[in-house]
C-alpha positions in Angstrom: -7.9 9.5 -27.5 -5.3 11.1 -25.4 -2.1 9.5 -24.0 -3.3 9.7 -20.3 -6.3 7.8 -21.8 -4.4 5.0 -23.5 -2.6 4.6 -20.4 -6.0 3.8 -18.6 -7.0 1.5 -21.0 -3.6 -0.4 -20.7 -4.4 -1.0 -17.1 -8.0 -1.4 -17.5 -7.5 -4.4 -19.6 -5.2 -6.0 -16.9 -7.7 -7.0 -14.8 -5.9 -9.8 -13.5 -3.4 -7.4 -11.6 -5.6 -4.7 -10.5 -8.9 -7.0 -9.8 -8.4 -10.7 -9.9 -5.5 -11.0 -7.7 -6.5 -8.8 -5.1 -9.6 -10.1 -4.8 -8.6 -13.5 -4.9 -6.0 -12.9 -2.1 -8.3 -10.8 0.4 -10.9 -13.1 -0.2 -9.0 -16.4 0.2 -7.3 -15.2 3.3 -10.8 -14.0 4.7 -12.6 -17.4 4.1 -9.8 -19.1 5.5 -9.7 -17.5 8.8 -13.6 -17.4 9.0 -13.5 -21.1 8.5 -11.0 -21.2 11.3 -12.9 -19.0 13.6 -16.1 -21.1 13.3 -14.2 -24.5 13.9 -12.4 -22.9 16.7 -15.9 -21.9 18.6 -14.0 -19.7 20.9 -16.4 -17.2 23.0 -13.3 -14.7 23.1 -12.4 -12.1 20.3 -9.5 -13.2 17.9 -7.3 -11.0 15.6 -5.6 -12.4 12.1 -3.3 -10.6 10.3 -4.8 -11.6 6.9 -5.6 -8.3 5.7 -1.9 -7.1 5.7 -1.8 -9.2 2.6 -3.9 -6.4 0.6 -1.1 -3.8 1.7 1.8 -6.0 0.9 0.1 -7.0 -2.8 -0.4 -3.1 -2.9 3.3 -2.8 -2.7 4.0 -5.7 -4.7 1.6 -4.1 -7.5 3.2 -0.6 -7.4 6.6 -2.6 -8.4 5.4 -4.7 -11.2 2.9 -2.3 -13.1 6.1 -0.4 -14.4 7.8 -3.6 -15.3 4.9 -5.1 -17.3 3.5 -1.8 -18.8 6.1 0.6 -19.3 8.1 -0.7 -22.4 4.6 -1.4 -23.9 3.4 2.3 -23.3 6.3 3.6 -25.0 5.9 1.2 -27.9 2.3 3.1 -28.6 4.4 6.5 -28.7 2.9 7.4 -25.3 4.6 10.2 -23.7 6.4 9.6 -20.4 5.1 12.3 -18.7 1.2 11.1 -19.7 2.1 7.4 -18.5 3.0 8.7 -15.1 -0.1 10.6 -14.9 -2.1 7.8 -15.7 -0.5 5.0 -13.8 -0.3 7.2 -10.6 -4.1 8.5 -11.0 -4.6 4.5 -11.4 -3.0 3.3 -8.2 -5.0 6.5 -6.7 -8.3 5.5 -7.8 -7.2 1.6 -7.1 -6.8 2.7 -3.3 -9.5 4.8 -2.9 -11.5 1.8 -3.7 -10.0 -0.7 -1.9 -9.9 1.6 0.8 -13.9 2.0 1.2 -14.3 -1.7 0.3 -12.1 -2.5 3.6 -14.2 0.3 5.7 -17.4 -1.1 4.8 -16.6 -4.7 5.2 -15.2 -3.4 8.7 -18.4 -2.1 9.6 -20.3 -5.4 9.2 -17.8 -7.3 10.7 -17.9 -4.8 13.7 -22.0 -5.1 13.4 -21.9 -8.8 13.5 -19.6 -9.4 16.2 -16.8 -10.5 13.9 -19.2 -12.3 11.4 -20.8 -14.6 14.3 -17.4 -16.0 15.4 -15.7 -13.0 17.1 -12.8 -12.5 14.3 -11.2 -9.3 13.3 -9.8 -9.2 10.3 -11.3 -6.2 8.8 -12.1 -3.9 12.2 -9.1 -3.8 14.7 -8.6 -1.5 17.9 -6.7 1.8 17.2 -6.9 1.6 13.8 -10.6 1.4 13.4 -11.4 3.9 16.2 -11.8 7.9 15.4 -14.7 8.9 12.6 -16.2 7.1 9.6 -13.9 9.8 7.7 -10.8 9.0 9.7 -11.1 5.4 9.5 -11.6 5.4 5.5 -8.4 8.1 5.4 -6.1 5.5 7.2 -7.0 2.8 4.5 -6.8 5.1 1.7 -3.4 6.7 2.5 -1.6 3.2 3.7 -2.8 1.8 0.4 -1.6 4.8 -1.5 2.0 4.9 0.1 2.7 1.1 -0.3 1.5 1.7 -4.2 4.1 4.7 -4.6 6.8 3.2 -2.6 6.3 0.2 -4.9 6.3 2.7 -7.9 9.1 4.3 -6.6 11.1 1.1 -6.2 10.6 0.0 -9.3 11.5 3.5 -11.4 14.7 3.7 -9.2 15.3 0.2 -10.7 14.4 1.1 -14.1 16.6 4.0 -14.0 19.7 2.5 -12.4 19.6 -1.4 -12.7 20.6 -3.6 -10.7 23.8 -2.7 -9.7 22.1 0.8 -8.4 19.8 -1.3 -6.5 22.5 -3.0 -4.4 24.1 0.3 -3.9 20.7 2.0 -2.7 19.7 -1.1 -0.6 23.3 -1.2 1.0 22.9 2.7 1.8 19.3 2.3 3.0 20.2 -0.7 5.5 23.7 1.2 6.9 21.5 4.5 7.6 18.9 2.2 9.2 21.5 0.5 11.3 23.0 3.8 12.7 19.8 5.4 13.1 19.0 2.5 15.5 22.3 2.7 16.9 21.9 6.5 17.9 18.2 6.4 19.1 19.6 3.3 21.6 22.9 5.2 22.5 20.9 7.9 23.3 17.9 5.9 25.5 15.1 7.5 23.1 12.8 4.6 22.9 10.5 5.6 25.9 10.3 8.9 24.4 9.4 7.6 20.9 7.0 5.0 22.2 5.2 7.8 23.8 5.1 9.5 20.6 3.5 7.2 19.0 1.2 6.4 22.1 -0.2 9.9 22.3 -0.9 9.5 18.6 -4.1 7.9 16.6 -4.2 6.5 14.1 -5.4 8.6 11.5 -2.7 11.0 12.9 0.2 8.7 12.3 -1.1 8.3 9.2 -1.1 11.9 8.1 2.7 12.1 8.7 2.9 9.3 5.6 1.6 12.3 3.3 4.7 13.9 3.1 6.4 10.8 1.6 3.8 10.4 -0.5 4.2 14.2 -2.1 8.2 13.5 -2.0 8.0 10.0 -3.8 5.7 11.7 -6.6 8.1 14.3 -8.3 11.3 11.8 -7.6 9.0 8.8 -9.5 8.2 11.2 -12.3 12.2 12.6 -12.9 13.3 8.7 -12.7 10.7 7.9 -15.2 11.8 10.9 -17.3 15.4 9.6 -17.2 14.8 5.6 -17.6 15.6 3.3 -20.5 13.3 1.3 -21.9 
């Protein structure tokens, strides 16, 4: 068995993190909102933010996966390169599966008038516009982006520790504050709003691809330099 296959085996054995917890989070949020929809009995459509829970969990999963498996994998003589490839591939496969599931459920929701209650849990105007492929791509790109963001954060914390995380957080907040101040001073808010308004959801999602492309080599570099 190759080292990459060993990494896959480590992750697939952790059914709670990769299967049970996201299923519980998504299904429980859906059921609660569905029950509320039936109890309200409104003739108008209503929108929930319950779907955001699975994206947040994907970010958390990207952080936790390295904390839970990296030391164990290295203890099994798995190379850092193989650990990165196996974990990144597992994260991408998970994003594809969840993204397809969201699309299927959104299609059912749209064809059943919000499960008979007018509820919008999976299917939203704008986000669900476009072709079937575009809707699927939005889900997959967003989930992949959140997973690799979490993976990058965890790798950075493993490499530089708590002090490094504190310094980097302060720097990021400082950069964001300066950027917001410049946008406000130069009156760029309207231009930014018009730019977003002129783009479809999938076009905006495509802008996340360069970030993912940058995250991958940076995360790999941090893993190579990190300690157990």
